[in-house]
Backbone atoms as SQL, in Angstrom:
CREATE TABLE atoms (id INTEGER PRIMARY KEY, chain TEXT, resi INTEGER, resn TEXT, atom TEXT, x REAL, y REAL, z REAL);
INSERT INTO atoms VALUES
  (1, 'A', 1, 'MET', 'N', -54.232, 40.518, 39.055),
  (2, 'A', 1, 'MET', 'CA', -53.229, 39.525, 38.896),
  (3, 'A', 1, 'MET', 'C', -52.463, 39.585, 40.108),
  (4, 'A', 2, 'ILE', 'N', -51.909, 38.552, 40.655),
  (5, 'A', 2, 'ILE', 'CA', -50.968, 38.507, 41.861),
  (6, 'A', 2, 'ILE', 'C', -49.782, 37.837, 41.312),
  (7, 'A', 3, 'THR', 'N', -48.602, 38.382, 41.743),
  (8, 'A', 3, 'THR', 'CA', -47.363, 37.932, 41.439),
  (9, 'A', 3, 'THR', 'C', -46.638, 37.714, 42.704),
  (10, 'A', 4, 'PHE', 'N', -46.255, 36.364, 42.822),
  (11, 'A', 4, 'PHE', 'CA', -45.287, 36.042, 43.976),
  (12, 'A', 4, 'PHE', 'C', -43.757, 35.881, 43.600),
  (13, 'A', 5, 'ALA', 'N', -43.010, 36.554, 44.271),
  (14, 'A', 5, 'ALA', 'CA', -41.486, 36.409, 43.838),
  (15, 'A', 5, 'ALA', 'C', -40.842, 36.007, 45.206),
  (16, 'A', 6, 'GLY', 'N', -39.757, 35.243, 45.022),
  (17, 'A', 6, 'GLY', 'CA', -38.780, 34.950, 46.014),
  (18, 'A', 6, 'GLY', 'C', -39.325, 33.662, 46.779),
  (19, 'A', 7, 'VAL', 'N', -40.115, 32.905, 46.177),
  (20, 'A', 7, 'VAL', 'CA', -40.709, 31.600, 46.953),
  (21, 'A', 7, 'VAL', 'C', -39.732, 30.615, 46.273),
  (22, 'A', 8, 'ASP', 'N', -39.091, 29.958, 47.405),
  (23, 'A', 8, 'ASP', 'CA', -38.075, 28.875, 47.013),
  (24, 'A', 8, 'ASP', 'C', -38.640, 27.551, 47.483),
  (25, 'A', 9, 'PHE', 'N', -38.464, 26.543, 46.855),
  (26, 'A', 9, 'PHE', 'CA', -38.891, 25.111, 47.354),
  (27, 'A', 9, 'PHE', 'C', -37.526, 24.443, 47.571),
  (28, 'A', 10, 'ALA', 'N', -37.598, 23.409, 48.187),
  (29, 'A', 10, 'ALA', 'CA', -36.514, 22.474, 48.537),
  (30, 'A', 10, 'ALA', 'C', -36.083, 21.924, 47.160),
  (31, 'A', 11, 'PRO', 'N', -34.763, 21.717, 47.002),
  (32, 'A', 11, 'PRO', 'CA', -34.280, 21.263, 45.579),
  (33, 'A', 11, 'PRO', 'C', -35.124, 19.950, 45.050),
  (34, 'A', 12, 'ASN', 'N', -35.362, 19.168, 45.873),
  (35, 'A', 12, 'ASN', 'CA', -36.138, 17.717, 45.526),
  (36, 'A', 12, 'ASN', 'C', -37.495, 17.910, 45.751),
  (37, 'A', 13, 'PHE', 'N', -38.031, 19.021, 45.904),
  (38, 'A', 13, 'PHE', 'CA', -39.587, 19.234, 46.328),
  (39, 'A', 13, 'PHE', 'C', -40.421, 18.529, 45.001),
  (40, 'A', 14, 'ARG', 'N', -40.281, 18.807, 43.858),
  (41, 'A', 14, 'ARG', 'CA', -41.072, 18.432, 42.946),
  (42, 'A', 14, 'ARG', 'C', -41.118, 16.833, 42.588),
  (43, 'A', 15, 'GLN', 'N', -39.715, 16.329, 42.698),
  (44, 'A', 15, 'GLN', 'CA', -39.493, 14.869, 42.646),
  (45, 'A', 15, 'GLN', 'C', -40.215, 14.143, 43.675),
  (46, 'A', 16, 'LYS', 'N', -39.975, 14.665, 44.902),
  (47, 'A', 16, 'LYS', 'CA', -40.535, 13.966, 46.046),
  (48, 'A', 16, 'LYS', 'C', -42.061, 14.001, 46.042),
  (49, 'A', 17, 'THR', 'N', -42.727, 15.070, 45.788),
  (50, 'A', 17, 'THR', 'CA', -44.073, 15.185, 45.545),
  (51, 'A', 17, 'THR', 'C', -44.696, 14.203, 44.550),
  (52, 'A', 18, 'GLU', 'N', -44.072, 14.412, 43.338),
  (53, 'A', 18, 'GLU', 'CA', -44.521, 13.455, 42.339),
  (54, 'A', 18, 'GLU', 'C', -44.533, 12.118, 42.597),
  (55, 'A', 19, 'SER', 'N', -43.357, 11.664, 43.340),
  (56, 'A', 19, 'SER', 'CA', -43.108, 10.372, 43.680),
  (57, 'A', 19, 'SER', 'C', -44.270, 9.820, 44.647),
  (58, 'A', 20, 'GLY', 'N', -44.622, 10.819, 45.635),
  (59, 'A', 20, 'GLY', 'CA', -45.554, 10.472, 46.557),
  (60, 'A', 20, 'GLY', 'C', -46.888, 10.235, 45.957),
  (61, 'A', 21, 'PHE', 'N', -47.331, 11.289, 45.016),
  (62, 'A', 21, 'PHE', 'CA', -48.560, 11.088, 44.252),
  (63, 'A', 21, 'PHE', 'C', -48.692, 9.672, 43.557),
  (64, 'A', 22, 'LYS', 'N', -47.493, 9.242, 42.819),
  (65, 'A', 22, 'LYS', 'CA', -47.502, 7.968, 42.055),
  (66, 'A', 22, 'LYS', 'C', -47.772, 6.865, 42.945),
  (67, 'A', 23, 'MET', 'N', -46.852, 6.805, 44.035),
  (68, 'A', 23, 'MET', 'CA', -47.039, 5.798, 45.093),
  (69, 'A', 23, 'MET', 'C', -48.591, 5.687, 45.620),
  (70, 'A', 24, 'CYS', 'N', -49.179, 6.806, 45.929),
  (71, 'A', 24, 'CYS', 'CA', -50.370, 6.891, 46.580),
  (72, 'A', 24, 'CYS', 'C', -51.410, 6.314, 45.423),
  (73, 'A', 25, 'GLN', 'N', -51.312, 6.680, 44.204),
  (74, 'A', 25, 'GLN', 'CA', -52.199, 6.289, 43.236),
  (75, 'A', 25, 'GLN', 'C', -52.115, 4.811, 43.155),
  (76, 'A', 26, 'LYS', 'N', -50.865, 4.189, 43.256),
  (77, 'A', 26, 'LYS', 'CA', -50.801, 2.842, 43.016),
  (78, 'A', 26, 'LYS', 'C', -51.379, 2.190, 44.225),
  (79, 'A', 27, 'PHE', 'N', -51.208, 2.681, 45.512),
  (80, 'A', 27, 'PHE', 'CA', -51.747, 2.123, 46.635),
  (81, 'A', 27, 'PHE', 'C', -53.449, 2.025, 46.593),
  (82, 'A', 28, 'ILE', 'N', -53.946, 3.424, 46.209),
  (83, 'A', 28, 'ILE', 'CA', -55.413, 3.274, 46.030),
  (84, 'A', 28, 'ILE', 'C', -55.814, 2.277, 44.997),
  (85, 'A', 29, 'ASP', 'N', -55.365, 2.201, 43.835),
  (86, 'A', 29, 'ASP', 'CA', -55.702, 1.308, 42.808),
  (87, 'A', 29, 'ASP', 'C', -55.686, -0.129, 43.388),
  (88, 'A', 30, 'SER', 'N', -54.595, -0.422, 43.862),
  (89, 'A', 30, 'SER', 'CA', -54.478, -1.893, 44.328),
  (90, 'A', 30, 'SER', 'C', -55.500, -2.238, 45.421),
  (91, 'A', 31, 'GLU', 'N', -55.623, -1.231, 46.423),
  (92, 'A', 31, 'GLU', 'CA', -56.495, -1.451, 47.485),
  (93, 'A', 31, 'GLU', 'C', -57.992, -1.480, 47.144),
  (94, 'A', 32, 'THR', 'N', -58.308, -0.700, 46.001),
  (95, 'A', 32, 'THR', 'CA', -59.568, -0.604, 45.380),
  (96, 'A', 32, 'THR', 'C', -59.992, -2.201, 44.863),
  (97, 'A', 33, 'VAL', 'N', -58.984, -2.800, 44.083),
  (98, 'A', 33, 'VAL', 'CA', -59.259, -4.137, 43.552),
  (99, 'A', 33, 'VAL', 'C', -59.100, -5.050, 44.854),
  (100, 'A', 34, 'ARG', 'N', -58.274, -4.947, 45.597),
  (101, 'A', 34, 'ARG', 'CA', -58.171, -5.916, 46.810),
  (102, 'A', 34, 'ARG', 'C', -59.523, -6.021, 47.613),
  (103, 'A', 35, 'LEU', 'N', -59.909, -4.779, 48.045),
  (104, 'A', 35, 'LEU', 'CA', -61.104, -4.639, 48.857),
  (105, 'A', 35, 'LEU', 'C', -62.426, -4.946, 48.195),
  (106, 'A', 36, 'SER', 'N', -62.554, -4.771, 46.936),
  (107, 'A', 36, 'SER', 'CA', -63.561, -5.092, 46.111),
  (108, 'A', 36, 'SER', 'C', -63.825, -6.509, 45.940),
  (109, 'A', 37, 'ASP', 'N', -62.767, -7.215, 45.909),
  (110, 'A', 37, 'ASP', 'CA', -62.797, -8.552, 45.700),
  (111, 'A', 37, 'ASP', 'C', -63.940, -9.398, 46.365),
  (112, 'A', 38, 'SER', 'N', -64.370, -9.188, 47.633),
  (113, 'A', 38, 'SER', 'CA', -65.360, -9.870, 48.303),
  (114, 'A', 38, 'SER', 'C', -66.847, -9.276, 47.869),
  (115, 'A', 39, 'TYR', 'N', -66.892, -8.200, 47.173),
  (116, 'A', 39, 'TYR', 'CA', -68.075, -7.734, 46.687),
  (117, 'A', 39, 'TYR', 'C', -68.295, -8.157, 45.290),
  (118, 'A', 40, 'VAL', 'N', -67.490, -8.444, 44.506),
  (119, 'A', 40, 'VAL', 'CA', -67.682, -8.901, 43.169),
  (120, 'A', 40, 'VAL', 'C', -68.476, -10.143, 43.058),
  (121, 'A', 41, 'PRO', 'N', -69.462, -10.329, 42.117),
  (122, 'A', 41, 'PRO', 'CA', -70.264, -11.531, 42.021),
  (123, 'A', 41, 'PRO', 'C', -69.339, -12.584, 41.532),
  (124, 'A', 42, 'MET', 'N', -69.509, -13.852, 41.989),
  (125, 'A', 42, 'MET', 'CA', -68.668, -14.914, 41.750),
  (126, 'A', 42, 'MET', 'C', -69.329, -16.237, 41.347),
  (127, 'A', 43, 'LYS', 'N', -69.171, -16.552, 40.150),
  (128, 'A', 43, 'LYS', 'CA', -69.615, -17.863, 39.576),
  (129, 'A', 43, 'LYS', 'C', -68.381, -18.750, 39.256),
  (130, 'A', 44, 'THR', 'N', -67.638, -18.241, 38.313),
  (131, 'A', 44, 'THR', 'CA', -66.315, -18.952, 37.698),
  (132, 'A', 44, 'THR', 'C', -65.159, -18.319, 38.439),
  (133, 'A', 45, 'GLY', 'N', -65.151, -17.022, 38.791),
  (134, 'A', 45, 'GLY', 'CA', -64.143, -16.166, 39.173),
  (135, 'A', 45, 'GLY', 'C', -63.387, -15.323, 38.074),
  (136, 'A', 46, 'MET', 'N', -64.088, -15.689, 36.921),
  (137, 'A', 46, 'MET', 'CA', -63.442, -14.993, 35.759),
  (138, 'A', 46, 'MET', 'C', -63.784, -13.196, 35.917),
  (139, 'A', 47, 'LEU', 'N', -64.863, -12.959, 36.451),
  (140, 'A', 47, 'LEU', 'CA', -65.238, -11.420, 36.592),
  (141, 'A', 47, 'LEU', 'C', -64.149, -10.829, 37.543),
  (142, 'A', 48, 'LYS', 'N', -64.048, -11.387, 38.689),
  (143, 'A', 48, 'LYS', 'CA', -62.996, -11.033, 39.572),
  (144, 'A', 48, 'LYS', 'C', -61.565, -10.919, 39.062),
  (145, 'A', 49, 'LYS', 'N', -61.081, -12.038, 38.221),
  (146, 'A', 49, 'LYS', 'CA', -59.907, -12.146, 37.647),
  (147, 'A', 49, 'LYS', 'C', -59.751, -10.962, 36.414),
  (148, 'A', 50, 'SER', 'N', -60.745, -10.628, 35.945),
  (149, 'A', 50, 'SER', 'CA', -60.838, -9.502, 34.958),
  (150, 'A', 50, 'SER', 'C', -60.341, -8.166, 35.495),
  (151, 'A', 51, 'GLY', 'N', -60.803, -8.074, 36.848),
  (152, 'A', 51, 'GLY', 'CA', -60.576, -6.874, 37.472),
  (153, 'A', 51, 'GLY', 'C', -59.103, -6.730, 37.731),
  (154, 'A', 52, 'ILE', 'N', -58.510, -7.699, 38.080),
  (155, 'A', 52, 'ILE', 'CA', -57.016, -7.831, 38.375),
  (156, 'A', 52, 'ILE', 'C', -56.303, -7.612, 37.085),
  (157, 'A', 53, 'SER', 'N', -56.671, -8.211, 36.081),
  (158, 'A', 53, 'SER', 'CA', -55.849, -8.298, 34.756),
  (159, 'A', 53, 'SER', 'C', -56.187, -6.939, 34.004),
  (160, 'A', 54, 'GLY', 'N', -57.287, -6.261, 34.292),
  (161, 'A', 54, 'GLY', 'CA', -57.690, -5.334, 33.405),
  (162, 'A', 54, 'GLY', 'C', -57.323, -3.928, 34.141),
  (163, 'A', 55, 'THR', 'N', -56.509, -4.000, 35.207),
  (164, 'A', 55, 'THR', 'CA', -56.356, -2.741, 35.968),
  (165, 'A', 55, 'THR', 'C', -54.892, -2.549, 35.700),
  (166, 'A', 56, 'VAL', 'N', -54.440, -1.399, 35.384),
  (167, 'A', 56, 'VAL', 'CA', -53.062, -1.038, 35.362),
  (168, 'A', 56, 'VAL', 'C', -52.818, -0.279, 36.680),
  (169, 'A', 57, 'VAL', 'N', -52.233, -0.846, 37.585),
  (170, 'A', 57, 'VAL', 'CA', -51.994, -0.272, 38.994),
  (171, 'A', 57, 'VAL', 'C', -51.164, 1.137, 38.749),
  (172, 'A', 58, 'GLY', 'N', -51.707, 2.252, 39.287),
  (173, 'A', 58, 'GLY', 'CA', -51.159, 3.319, 39.198),
  (174, 'A', 58, 'GLY', 'C', -51.761, 4.284, 38.112),
  (175, 'A', 59, 'SER', 'N', -52.632, 3.747, 37.349),
  (176, 'A', 59, 'SER', 'CA', -53.189, 4.475, 36.187),
  (177, 'A', 59, 'SER', 'C', -54.401, 5.439, 36.778),
  (178, 'A', 60, 'GLY', 'N', -55.061, 5.040, 37.873),
  (179, 'A', 60, 'GLY', 'CA', -56.156, 5.646, 38.342),
  (180, 'A', 60, 'GLY', 'C', -57.355, 5.293, 37.938),
  (181, 'A', 61, 'ILE', 'N', -57.357, 4.196, 37.069),
  (182, 'A', 61, 'ILE', 'CA', -58.607, 3.323, 36.472),
  (183, 'A', 61, 'ILE', 'C', -58.558, 2.015, 36.880),
  (184, 'A', 62, 'VAL', 'N', -59.705, 1.461, 37.463),
  (185, 'A', 62, 'VAL', 'CA', -59.885, 0.073, 37.760),
  (186, 'A', 62, 'VAL', 'C', -60.755, -0.555, 36.903),
  (187, 'A', 63, 'GLU', 'N', -60.467, -1.393, 36.087),
  (188, 'A', 63, 'GLU', 'CA', -61.257, -1.795, 34.911),
  (189, 'A', 63, 'GLU', 'C', -61.605, -3.340, 34.893),
  (190, 'A', 64, 'TYR', 'N', -62.759, -3.677, 34.929),
  (191, 'A', 64, 'TYR', 'CA', -63.213, -5.286, 34.734),
  (192, 'A', 64, 'TYR', 'C', -63.474, -5.322, 33.403),
  (193, 'A', 65, 'THR', 'N', -62.653, -6.180, 32.820),
  (194, 'A', 65, 'THR', 'CA', -62.717, -6.335, 31.204),
  (195, 'A', 65, 'THR', 'C', -63.521, -7.518, 30.842),
  (196, 'A', 66, 'ALA', 'N', -64.031, -8.246, 31.729),
  (197, 'A', 66, 'ALA', 'CA', -64.917, -9.471, 31.305),
  (198, 'A', 66, 'ALA', 'C', -66.195, -8.748, 30.436),
  (199, 'A', 67, 'PRO', 'N', -66.539, -9.427, 29.359),
  (200, 'A', 67, 'PRO', 'CA', -67.535, -8.938, 28.308),
  (201, 'A', 67, 'PRO', 'C', -68.873, -8.677, 29.027),
  (202, 'A', 68, 'TYR', 'N', -69.151, -9.494, 30.221),
  (203, 'A', 68, 'TYR', 'CA', -70.387, -9.268, 30.752),
  (204, 'A', 68, 'TYR', 'C', -70.329, -8.397, 32.241),
  (205, 'A', 69, 'ALA', 'N', -69.139, -7.709, 32.279),
  (206, 'A', 69, 'ALA', 'CA', -68.893, -6.925, 33.702),
  (207, 'A', 69, 'ALA', 'C', -70.001, -5.902, 33.728),
  (208, 'A', 70, 'ARG', 'N', -70.306, -5.117, 32.776),
  (209, 'A', 70, 'ARG', 'CA', -71.293, -4.035, 32.777),
  (210, 'A', 70, 'ARG', 'C', -72.591, -4.457, 33.250),
  (211, 'A', 71, 'ARG', 'N', -73.115, -5.606, 32.566),
  (212, 'A', 71, 'ARG', 'CA', -74.307, -6.223, 33.001),
  (213, 'A', 71, 'ARG', 'C', -74.377, -6.605, 34.469),
  (214, 'A', 72, 'GLN', 'N', -73.229, -7.204, 34.788),
  (215, 'A', 72, 'GLN', 'CA', -73.259, -7.727, 36.316),
  (216, 'A', 72, 'GLN', 'C', -73.208, -6.641, 37.176),
  (217, 'A', 73, 'TYR', 'N', -72.476, -5.543, 36.884),
  (218, 'A', 73, 'TYR', 'CA', -72.374, -4.440, 37.819),
  (219, 'A', 73, 'TYR', 'C', -73.695, -3.829, 38.118),
  (220, 'A', 74, 'TYR', 'N', -74.565, -3.548, 37.004),
  (221, 'A', 74, 'TYR', 'CA', -75.770, -2.973, 37.274),
  (222, 'A', 74, 'TYR', 'C', -76.882, -3.816, 37.517),
  (223, 'A', 75, 'THR', 'N', -76.898, -5.175, 37.238),
  (224, 'A', 75, 'THR', 'CA', -78.202, -5.929, 37.366),
  (225, 'A', 75, 'THR', 'C', -77.977, -7.245, 38.301),
  (226, 'A', 76, 'ASN', 'N', -76.796, -7.612, 38.569),
  (227, 'A', 76, 'ASN', 'CA', -76.602, -8.836, 39.558),
  (228, 'A', 76, 'ASN', 'C', -77.417, -8.805, 40.811),
  (229, 'A', 77, 'SER', 'N', -78.199, -9.800, 41.112),
  (230, 'A', 77, 'SER', 'CA', -78.921, -9.807, 42.301),
  (231, 'A', 77, 'SER', 'C', -78.214, -10.114, 43.551),
  (232, 'A', 78, 'GLY', 'N', -77.131, -10.849, 43.245),
  (233, 'A', 78, 'GLY', 'CA', -76.085, -11.196, 44.326),
  (234, 'A', 78, 'GLY', 'C', -76.510, -12.182, 45.349),
  (235, 'A', 79, 'GLU', 'N', -75.501, -12.745, 45.874),
  (236, 'A', 79, 'GLU', 'CA', -75.568, -13.589, 47.115),
  (237, 'A', 79, 'GLU', 'C', -74.735, -13.246, 48.049),
  (238, 'A', 80, 'GLY', 'N', -75.375, -12.868, 49.314),
  (239, 'A', 80, 'GLY', 'CA', -74.631, -12.309, 50.432),
  (240, 'A', 80, 'GLY', 'C', -74.087, -11.116, 50.260),
  (241, 'A', 81, 'GLN', 'N', -72.779, -10.832, 50.321),
  (242, 'A', 81, 'GLN', 'CA', -72.244, -9.551, 50.102),
  (243, 'A', 81, 'GLN', 'C', -72.028, -9.327, 48.625),
  (244, 'A', 82, 'ARG', 'N', -71.929, -10.294, 47.826),
  (245, 'A', 82, 'ARG', 'CA', -71.476, -10.141, 46.310),
  (246, 'A', 82, 'ARG', 'C', -72.799, -9.815, 45.577),
  (247, 'A', 83, 'GLY', 'N', -72.581, -8.829, 44.757),
  (248, 'A', 83, 'GLY', 'CA', -73.697, -8.490, 44.013),
  (249, 'A', 83, 'GLY', 'C', -73.327, -7.094, 43.170),
  (250, 'A', 84, 'ARG', 'N', -74.440, -6.612, 42.696),
  (251, 'A', 84, 'ARG', 'CA', -74.360, -5.287, 41.789),
  (252, 'A', 84, 'ARG', 'C', -73.629, -4.193, 42.593),
  (253, 'A', 85, 'LEU', 'N', -73.398, -3.160, 41.750),
  (254, 'A', 85, 'LEU', 'CA', -72.679, -1.958, 42.238),
  (255, 'A', 85, 'LEU', 'C', -71.653, -2.258, 43.296),
  (256, 'A', 86, 'TRP', 'N', -70.659, -3.218, 43.071),
  (257, 'A', 86, 'TRP', 'CA', -69.750, -3.726, 44.142),
  (258, 'A', 86, 'TRP', 'C', -68.811, -2.486, 44.419),
  (259, 'A', 87, 'PHE', 'N', -68.411, -1.699, 43.462),
  (260, 'A', 87, 'PHE', 'CA', -67.468, -0.690, 43.779),
  (261, 'A', 87, 'PHE', 'C', -68.078, 0.381, 44.840),
  (262, 'A', 88, 'GLU', 'N', -69.312, 0.641, 44.517),
  (263, 'A', 88, 'GLU', 'CA', -69.926, 1.798, 45.532),
  (264, 'A', 88, 'GLU', 'C', -70.167, 1.250, 46.750),
  (265, 'A', 89, 'ARG', 'N', -70.418, -0.177, 47.029),
  (266, 'A', 89, 'ARG', 'CA', -70.750, -0.700, 48.272),
  (267, 'A', 89, 'ARG', 'C', -69.449, -0.937, 48.966),
  (268, 'A', 90, 'MET', 'N', -68.362, -1.371, 48.206),
  (269, 'A', 90, 'MET', 'CA', -67.064, -1.364, 48.981),
  (270, 'A', 90, 'MET', 'C', -66.690, 0.079, 49.558),
  (271, 'A', 91, 'LYS', 'N', -66.725, 0.957, 48.590),
  (272, 'A', 91, 'LYS', 'CA', -66.513, 2.391, 49.056),
  (273, 'A', 91, 'LYS', 'C', -67.187, 2.811, 50.205),
  (274, 'A', 92, 'ALA', 'N', -68.380, 2.581, 50.040),
  (275, 'A', 92, 'ALA', 'CA', -69.302, 2.877, 51.428),
  (276, 'A', 92, 'ALA', 'C', -68.608, 2.311, 52.684),
  (277, 'A', 93, 'ASP', 'N', -68.108, 1.107, 52.689),
  (278, 'A', 93, 'ASP', 'CA', -67.558, 0.316, 53.729),
  (279, 'A', 93, 'ASP', 'C', -66.119, 0.794, 54.052),
  (280, 'A', 94, 'HIS', 'N', -65.384, 1.063, 53.018),
  (281, 'A', 94, 'HIS', 'CA', -63.961, 1.320, 53.286),
  (282, 'A', 94, 'HIS', 'C', -63.365, 2.525, 52.970),
  (283, 'A', 95, 'LYS', 'N', -64.032, 3.530, 52.492),
  (284, 'A', 95, 'LYS', 'CA', -63.505, 4.830, 51.959),
  (285, 'A', 95, 'LYS', 'C', -62.656, 5.507, 52.989),
  (286, 'A', 96, 'GLY', 'N', -62.986, 5.680, 54.302),
  (287, 'A', 96, 'GLY', 'CA', -62.281, 6.203, 55.294),
  (288, 'A', 96, 'GLY', 'C', -60.982, 5.572, 55.589),
  (289, 'A', 97, 'GLU', 'N', -60.906, 4.212, 55.542),
  (290, 'A', 97, 'GLU', 'CA', -59.706, 3.440, 55.682),
  (291, 'A', 97, 'GLU', 'C', -58.812, 3.765, 54.564),
  (292, 'A', 98, 'ILE', 'N', -59.187, 3.585, 53.381),
  (293, 'A', 98, 'ILE', 'CA', -58.292, 4.016, 52.243),
  (294, 'A', 98, 'ILE', 'C', -57.765, 5.340, 52.273),
  (295, 'A', 99, 'GLU', 'N', -58.679, 6.287, 52.525),
  (296, 'A', 99, 'GLU', 'CA', -58.128, 7.762, 52.761),
  (297, 'A', 99, 'GLU', 'C', -57.042, 8.025, 53.924),
  (298, 'A', 100, 'ARG', 'N', -57.297, 7.340, 54.991),
  (299, 'A', 100, 'ARG', 'CA', -56.322, 7.507, 55.985),
  (300, 'A', 100, 'ARG', 'C', -54.984, 6.859, 55.609),
  (301, 'A', 101, 'LYS', 'N', -55.133, 5.780, 55.040),
  (302, 'A', 101, 'LYS', 'CA', -53.625, 5.022, 54.562),
  (303, 'A', 101, 'LYS', 'C', -53.087, 5.810, 53.532),
  (304, 'A', 102, 'ALA', 'N', -53.929, 6.465, 52.659),
  (305, 'A', 102, 'ALA', 'CA', -53.308, 7.256, 51.435),
  (306, 'A', 102, 'ALA', 'C', -52.743, 8.396, 51.900),
  (307, 'A', 103, 'MET', 'N', -53.212, 9.074, 52.892),
  (308, 'A', 103, 'MET', 'CA', -52.437, 10.188, 53.523),
  (309, 'A', 103, 'MET', 'C', -51.219, 9.959, 54.063),
  (310, 'A', 104, 'GLU', 'N', -50.993, 8.811, 54.448),
  (311, 'A', 104, 'GLU', 'CA', -49.511, 8.404, 55.041),
  (312, 'A', 104, 'GLU', 'C', -48.342, 8.622, 54.037),
  (313, 'A', 105, 'PHE', 'N', -48.728, 8.764, 52.731),
  (314, 'A', 105, 'PHE', 'CA', -47.722, 8.989, 51.655),
  (315, 'A', 105, 'PHE', 'C', -47.243, 10.386, 51.643),
  (316, 'A', 106, 'PHE', 'N', -47.970, 11.273, 52.275),
  (317, 'A', 106, 'PHE', 'CA', -47.605, 12.724, 52.270),
  (318, 'A', 106, 'PHE', 'C', -47.151, 13.182, 53.678),
  (319, 'A', 107, 'GLU', 'N', -47.105, 12.355, 54.676),
  (320, 'A', 107, 'GLU', 'CA', -46.541, 12.774, 55.923),
  (321, 'A', 107, 'GLU', 'C', -45.141, 12.848, 56.066);
């Protein structure tokens, strides 16, 4: 067992770091939805809209709520950039960009 004594944090350390994490999570959620937009299959636009309305920004969960979302995610043959596994493909293209911008919340 290790005991540390005498470690003092700035008076607002906890509040400041929690606020930073919350803002960062909101940023990541909104960027995920925004950047996934051009990868989501599009026929009527309802699938894309279900990702916007189904996501609670800041929760850490991006959810496409259209009843056919799961089927489209795994089986859509796509046209151009739009098609199946849209989150994975968006992440492959934009992960570094999201990470760099997210780190700015802690500088």
